[in-house]
N, C-alpha and C positions, 0 to 999 in steps of 0.2 A: 380881559384887559390885556392888551398887547403893548409891547415896548419896542422902541426903535433900536435900543442898544442892549448888550448883554447885561444881565443882572448878577451882581456879586460884589464882594468887598473890593474897594479900590477903584471901582468903576463909577464914573459920573452917573448920578441918578439913583445910586444905591440908597435905600431908606435910612440905614443906620450903620455906623461903624462899630461892629462887634468884635472885640479882641478874640483871636483864635488861639486856643491853647496849643502850645507847641509841646513836643515830647520833652524838651528840657524843662519847660514850665511845669508840666505834670510831674516830672521827676522831683523838682524842688518842692512842690506842694506835698507830694507823697512823703518825702524825707522830713518835711516839717511836721506832718501828722505823726509820723513814726517817732520823731523826737519827743513830741508832746506825750505820746502814749508811754514812752519809756520813762520820762521824767515825772509825769503826773498821771499814772495809770488810773487813779480813782476818779479823776475829774469828769470824764465822760460818763462814768457809771453813776455818779451822784446826780447828774442831770436827769436821769430817769426817775429820780425821786424814791427809789427803792432803798432798802436798808443799807447799812454800811457794807462796802464790798469785802469779801473774804480774802484771805491771803492767796488762795488758789485763783480767784478772779483777777486779782492784781497781777499775778504772775502771767496769766493768760493775756491780759491787756499789754503787758510788757513784751511778750513774745510776738504779738501782733505788731507792736511798735517796731521791734527789731526787723521783722519781715518787711514792713513798709519802708523803713530807713534803708535797708539793703536794696530793695527794688527801686527806690527813689534815686539813690546815689548811682546805682548801675545804669538807670535810665538817663541820668544827667551825663555820665561819662560817655555813654553810647551816643547820645545826641550831639556831643561835642566832637566825636570821632568822625572820620570820613567813611567808615564802614557801614553801609546800609544794612548789611546782614546783622551786625551788632545791634543796631537800632531796632530792627524787626524782632530779634530774639528777646530783648529786654521789654519792649512794649507788648509783645505777645504774652510774656510771663505776667506782666502787670495786669493786662486785660483778662487773662485767665483767672488770676487771683481775685480781681474785683467782680468778675461775673459769678464766680463760685460764692464769694461773700454775699452777693445779692440774693442768690438762690437759697443759700443756707439761712440767711436772715429771715426770708419769707417763710421757709419751712419750720422755723423755730417759734412761730406765733403761739403755739400751745404752751411751750415751756417758759417763754419770756414775756408773753403778753402781746396782743395784737399791735398796740401803739408802738412799743419798743421795737417790735419786729419790722413794722413799716418804716419807722425812722431809720433803723440800721440799714435796711434794704435801700432806702432812698439815698442815704449817704454813699453807700457802695455804688449804687447806680449812677450817681453823679460822677464818680471816678470812671465808670465804664464809658459814659458819654465823653468825658475828657480824653480818655485813652483812644476811643474811636476817632474823635475829631483830630487828635494829634497825629494818628496814623494817616487819616485822610489828607491832612495838610502836608504831611511829609511826602505822600505819594504824588501830590499835585506839582 
């Protein structure tokens, strides 16, 4: 199937208007997730249906929340600055964090169960995709 005109967002003939996540949007989303993990660290753990989370598990969730809050706010500040290097550094840190989270989640299937491992990896991978799309959008 050939087209007479370029294919992409904002171009007449494009099939659907899909919002593109920006680095700032990804930063705010990450900050929101971080805040939720700090304020209510047991909520995502209870979704898995396992026993009541331990104090150590709640502490771990809060530290993950702190990491996401810092990465998110740093990404927002960088996206609002005129320094492309700043944006690249913050988005690279977020992308590295999310990529490692994805791999570690999959590698943890034996200890946390296959379902929880896949769900955790899918959530982290969604952020990887958003990070990559934000970087691609910024480069365009």
